[in-house]
C-alpha positions in Angstrom: -29.4 -6.9 26.9 -27.0 -4.0 26.0 -28.4 -2.1 23.0 -26.0 -0.4 20.5 -26.9 2.3 18.1 -24.7 2.9 15.0 -24.5 6.3 13.4 -23.2 6.0 9.9 -22.9 2.8 7.7 -19.8 3.7 5.8 -16.7 1.5 5.8 -16.2 1.4 9.6 -20.0 1.3 10.4 -20.5 -1.6 8.0 -17.7 -3.6 9.5 -18.9 -2.9 13.0 -22.4 -4.0 12.1 -21.1 -7.2 10.5 -19.0 -8.2 13.4 -21.6 -7.5 16.1 -24.2 -9.4 14.1 -22.1 -12.4 13.0 -20.1 -12.7 16.2 -23.0 -12.1 18.6 -23.0 -15.7 19.8 -19.2 -15.8 20.1 -19.3 -12.6 22.2 -22.0 -13.9 24.4 -20.1 -17.2 24.9 -16.9 -15.3 25.9 -18.5 -12.6 28.0 -21.9 -13.8 29.0 -23.4 -10.6 27.6 -26.2 -10.2 25.0 -25.0 -7.2 22.9 -27.3 -6.3 20.1 -27.6 -3.5 17.4 -31.0 -2.0 18.1 -30.8 1.1 16.0 -29.0 2.4 12.9 -28.9 5.9 11.6 -28.0 6.4 7.9 -29.2 8.9 5.4 -27.9 7.2 2.3 -30.1 4.3 1.2 -27.3 2.8 -1.0 -25.3 2.1 2.2 -28.1 0.1 3.8 -28.7 -2.3 0.9 -27.6 -5.9 1.2 -26.6 -5.7 4.8 -29.5 -7.8 6.2 -30.7 -5.0 8.5 -33.8 -6.1 10.5 -37.0 -4.2 9.8 -37.7 -1.4 12.2 -34.2 -0.5 13.4 -33.2 1.8 10.5 -33.7 5.6 10.7 -32.4 8.6 8.9 -32.3 10.6 12.1 -29.3 10.4 14.5 -31.3 12.4 17.0 -34.0 9.7 17.0 -31.4 7.0 17.6 -29.9 9.0 20.5 -33.3 9.5 22.1 -34.1 5.7 21.9 -34.2 4.3 25.4 -33.0 0.9 24.2 -29.7 2.4 23.0 -27.2 2.3 25.8 -24.0 2.7 23.7 -23.8 5.1 20.7 -21.2 4.3 18.0 -20.5 7.5 16.1 -18.9 6.2 12.8 -19.8 9.0 10.4 -16.6 11.0 10.6 -16.1 14.8 10.3 -15.9 17.4 13.0 -19.2 19.2 12.6 -22.4 17.0 13.0 -20.4 14.2 14.5 -19.4 16.4 17.4 -23.1 17.5 17.9 -24.3 13.9 17.9 -21.6 12.8 20.4 -22.3 15.8 22.7 -26.0 15.1 22.5 -25.5 11.4 23.3 -23.4 12.2 26.3 -25.9 14.8 27.6 -28.5 12.0 27.5 -26.3 9.7 29.5 -25.3 7.5 26.7 -21.8 6.0 26.5 -20.1 6.7 23.2 -17.6 4.8 20.9 -16.0 6.7 18.0 -13.3 6.1 15.4 -13.1 9.9 14.7 -9.4 10.8 15.1 -9.8 14.3 13.6 -12.6 15.2 16.0 -10.7 13.9 19.1 -7.4 15.5 18.0 -9.1 18.9 17.5 -11.9 19.0 20.0 -11.4 15.9 22.2 -10.8 17.7 25.4 -14.3 19.3 25.4 -15.9 16.0 24.6 -14.1 14.3 27.5 -15.1 17.0 29.9 -18.7 16.5 29.1 -18.3 12.8 29.5 -16.8 13.2 32.9 -19.5 15.6 33.9 -22.3 13.3 32.9 -20.6 10.1 34.2 -20.3 8.7 30.7 -17.4 7.1 28.8 -15.7 7.6 25.4 -14.2 4.6 23.7 -11.8 5.5 20.9 -9.6 2.5 20.2 -10.5 2.6 16.5 -9.3 6.2 16.1 -5.6 5.2 15.8 -4.3 2.4 13.6 -7.5 0.6 12.9 -7.4 -2.9 14.4 -4.2 -2.5 16.3 -5.1 -2.3 20.1 -2.5 0.4 20.8 -4.8 2.7 22.7 -5.6 0.0 25.3 -2.0 -1.1 25.4 -0.8 2.4 26.3 -3.6 3.2 28.7 -3.9 -0.2 30.4 -1.0 -2.5 29.5 1.7 0.0 30.1 0.1 1.9 32.9 3.1 1.2 35.2 5.5 2.7 32.7 6.6 6.2 31.9 6.6 6.4 28.2 9.9 7.9 27.0 9.3 7.8 23.2 7.1 6.6 20.4 7.6 6.0 16.7 4.7 5.4 14.5 3.8 4.5 10.9 0.3 5.8 11.3 -0.9 6.2 7.7 -1.3 3.2 5.4 -1.7 5.3 2.2 1.7 7.0 2.6 3.3 3.8 3.7 2.0 2.0 0.6 3.3 4.7 -1.7 6.8 4.7 -0.1 6.9 0.9 -0.2 6.2 0.9 -3.9 8.8 3.6 -4.5 11.3 1.6 -2.5 10.6 -1.9 -3.9 10.1 -0.9 -7.5 11.9 2.4 -8.0 8.7 4.1 -9.4 7.9 7.8 -8.9 5.7 9.3 -6.2 3.1 10.3 -8.8 2.9 6.7 -10.2 2.7 5.1 -6.8 -0.1 7.6 -5.8 -2.1 6.8 -8.9 -1.9 3.1 -8.2 -3.0 3.7 -4.6 -6.0 5.6 -5.8 -6.9 2.9 -8.3 -6.8 0.3 -5.6 -8.8 2.4 -3.2 -6.0 3.0 -0.7 -5.9 6.7 -1.4 -8.8 9.2 -1.8 -9.4 11.3 -4.9 -8.0 14.2 -2.8 -5.2 12.5 -0.9 -3.9 15.6 0.9 -4.7 14.5 4.4 -2.7 11.2 3.9 0.3 12.3 1.8 0.9 15.6 3.7 0.9 14.0 7.1 -2.3 15.5 8.5 -4.1 12.2 9.2 -1.0 10.9 10.9 -0.7 14.1 13.0 -4.3 13.7 14.2 -3.5 10.2 15.4 -0.2 11.3 17.0 -2.1 14.0 19.0 -4.3 11.2 20.5 -1.3 9.0 21.3 0.7 11.9 22.9 -2.2 12.9 25.1 -2.5 9.3 26.5 1.2 8.5 26.7 2.6 11.8 28.0 -0.4 13.3 29.8 -0.1 16.5 27.8 -2.9 18.3 26.0 -1.1 18.7 22.8 -2.7 20.6 19.9 -2.3 20.1 16.1 -0.4 23.4 16.0 2.2 21.9 18.3 3.0 19.0 15.9 5.5 19.8 13.2 3.8 18.2 10.1 5.2 17.4 6.7 4.4 15.0 3.9 6.0 12.7 1.3 5.1 14.4 -2.0 8.7 15.7 -2.5 10.4 12.4 -1.9 12.1 11.2 -5.1 13.4 7.7 -6.1 17.0 9.1 -5.9 16.5 9.9 -2.2 15.3 6.3 -1.6 18.2 5.0 -3.5 20.7 7.0 -1.5 19.0 6.0 1.7 19.5 2.4 0.8 23.2 3.0 0.2 23.6 4.5 3.6 21.7 1.6 5.3 18.3 3.4 5.8 14.7 3.3 4.6 12.4 6.4 4.3 9.1 6.3 6.1 6.5 8.8 7.0 7.0 8.7 10.8 5.1 10.1 13.7 7.6 10.7 16.4 7.0 11.8 20.0 9.5 12.1 22.8 9.4 13.1 26.5 12.5 15.2 26.9 13.1 16.5 30.4 9.4 17.1 31.0 8.8 18.6 27.6 7.0 16.9 24.8 8.4 16.9 21.2 6.0 15.7 18.5 6.3 15.7 14.7 5.1 13.9 11.6 7.6 14.0 8.7 9.4 11.7 6.3 12.5 10.3 8.1 15.2 7.8 7.5 15.3 4.9 9.8 18.0 2.2 9.9 17.2 -1.0 8.0 18.0 -2.9 11.2 15.1 -1.3 13.0 11.9 -3.4 13.1 9.9 -0.4 11.9 11.8 -0.4 8.6 10.2 -3.7 7.6 6.6 -2.4 7.9 5.4 -2.3 4.4 2.3 -1.7 2.2 -0.8 -0.4 3.9 0.2 -1.8 7.3 0.7 0.4 10.4 2.9 0.0 13.4 3.6 1.8 16.7 6.9 1.4 18.5 6.5 2.4 22.2 9.4 2.6 24.6 8.6 2.5 28.4 11.0 2.9 31.2 10.1 -0.5 32.7 9.1 -2.7 29.8 11.6 -1.2 27.3 10.7 -1.3 23.6 7.4 -2.7 22.4 6.0 -3.0 18.9 2.3 -3.0 17.8 1.7 -4.0 14.2 -1.3 -4.7 12.0 -3.8 -3.4 9.5 -4.4 0.3 10.2 -7.6 0.7 8.2 -10.4 -1.2 6.5 -13.9 -2.2 7.3 -13.4 -5.2 9.6 -10.0 -4.3 11.2 -11.3 -0.9 12.3 -14.7 -2.4 13.1 -13.0 -4.9 15.3 -11.5 -2.1 17.4 -15.0 -0.5 17.7 -16.4 -3.8 18.9 -13.7 -4.2 21.5 -14.7 -0.8 23.0 -18.4 -1.7 22.9 -17.8 -5.1 24.7 -15.5 -3.4 27.2 -18.1 -0.8 28.0 -20.9 -3.4 28.1 -18.9 -5.5 30.7 -18.5 -2.5 32.9 -22.1 -1.4 32.5 -23.1 -4.8 33.8 -20.7 -4.7 36.7 -21.2 -1.0 37.4 -17.4 -0.6 37.1 -17.3 2.8 35.6 -14.0 4.7 35.1 -13.2 7.8 33.0 -11.2 6.6 30.0 -9.9 9.8 28.6 -6.4 11.3 29.1 -5.5 12.7 32.5 -3.1 15.7 32.1 -0.2 16.5 34.4 0.7 20.1 35.3 4.1 21.4 34.3 4.5 19.8 30.9 4.9 21.9 27.8 5.2 21.3 24.1 8.8 21.5 22.9 9.2 22.5 19.3 10.7 19.7 17.2 12.9 22.5 15.7 14.8 22.6 19.0 15.7 19.0 18.8 19.2 17.9 17.6 19.2 15.0 15.1 21.4 14.0 12.2 20.2 14.9 8.6 20.4 13.7 5.1 20.9 16.6 2.6 20.8 16.4 -1.2 22.0 19.2 -3.6 22.0 19.3 -7.3 25.2 21.1 -8.2 27.4 21.8 -11.3 30.2 19.3 -11.6 33.2 21.5 -11.1 36.0 22.0 -8.5 35.4 23.8 -5.3 31.6 23.1 -5.0 31.8 20.7 -2.1 34.2 22.9 -0.2 31.9 25.9 -0.5 28.9 23.8 0.6 30.7 22.3 3.5 32.0 25.8 4.5 28.5 27.2 4.8 27.4 24.2 6.8 30.4 24.8 9.1 29.4 28.4 9.5 26.1 27.2 11.1 27.9 24.6 13.2 26.8 21.6 11.1 29.4 18.9 10.8 29.5 16.3 8.1 29.6 12.6 8.8 29.5 11.2 5.2 29.5 12.4 1.5 28.3 10.7 -1.7 28.7 12.3 -5.1 27.2 10.5 -8.1 28.9 10.4 -11.5 28.7 13.3 -14.0 25.4 13.9 -15.7 25.0 15.1 -19.3 23.5 18.3 -18.2 26.7 19.1 -16.2 24.9 18.8 -12.8 25.4 16.0 -10.3 23.6 15.1 -7.1 25.7 15.6 -3.9 24.5 13.9 -0.8 25.7 14.8 2.7 24.9 13.1 6.0 25.4 15.4 9.0 26.1 14.8 12.6 23.4 16.0 15.0 22.2 19.5 14.1 19.4 21.9 15.0 16.7 22.3 12.4 16.8 26.1 12.6 20.5 26.2 11.7 20.1 23.6 9.1 17.3 25.5 7.3 19.3 28.7 7.4 22.3 26.9 5.9 20.1 25.3 3.3 18.6 28.6 2.2 22.1 30.1 1.8 23.4 27.1 -0.2 20.4 27.1 -2.5 21.2 30.7 -3.5 24.7 29.7 -4.8 25.0 30.1 -8.6 26.2 26.6 -9.1 23.3 25.0 -7.2 20.2 24.0 -9.3 16.7 24.0 -7.7 15.8 23.5 -4.1 17.8 21.1 -2.0 16.3 18.3 0.0 16.7 17.6 3.7 15.4 14.6 5.6 15.8 13.8 9.3 17.6 10.6 10.3 15.8 8.9 13.2 17.9 6.6 15.3 19.5 7.4 18.6 17.3 6.3 21.6 14.7 4.6 19.3 
């Protein structure tokens, strides 16, 4: 028997327990293995009620669970980067194999954890850390092992995708869509990590490390959120044939890695544009296989629990066959992080300007001074206030030059408020 210990019975822990318990016979039928939850650590009594936990396996001490000789695999499902790291390190020091869904911990401190695992001859399973039930980690690490990954495009956060979907389909404001997401439980009371791109950036760090063999850090990822996106931007995007998504983008450019998480426009013809609601998707391009798409539920008790269970079963199979292999990223020398600000991409720009002659020529003149050429212009009808929105699509431009031009344009006396710029993601994707 392979004994599993679960630390934390929150959303993911509960889903993992349910699947391991209810599917125990199915797993044994398919693998021949008897995998059983033998210990659970949870300090909140409310989270243990109604789950049919057998007597004698519940404890409030994660340390006690780790010390238990009957626990061969520790599933750390409590989250956070403090105690969770301590428990994982302790389990690895004791020779336990570990499964985690903790993307923040792996993104910020993962290299230290993998070093200890290798030193102790243990393994880390982390399929559930990115996109819940979508098996994208295993696909990149195993299924695409014969490919050099050239680029990745990800909708990695269901909360932001739900908000943008509501804004796109119903024309409602960001604030209204966020309130609805919170009422439905898709967004936290403090939604900062989701709406400002931090959660997606954590996940992108993990994907980049695996796909490009580069030890990228959060500071290397240009990160922005969706809170400034307005219905008018979504409307203009539609007119030009685009949708706005919060995208995690990573590219291998001449041995350098570019990574960012920002709102971006993507052509409606691209398969990623149809990913709606709380669903996630990762679009991976390999030099041999070409484009591949992984799609599904990116969060939730059972979808994420399913990913945890897949790691547990994979580990149990190799424990039985003594087929051990280090499962963390292997880094190649010579790569470096390339600032996304160095990349050349087309942009959408929106200005609110007085409706009078000469405005467009002045704006286009400043853009020209910074070597930014215009591919399309859309100016809406006159407003009662005397101001109109002017939208410009540019050809490929550097972000540094674009921001300088934007700052200069925003200071013009006939420009009202701060202008908006959004990357347009197409090209080799």
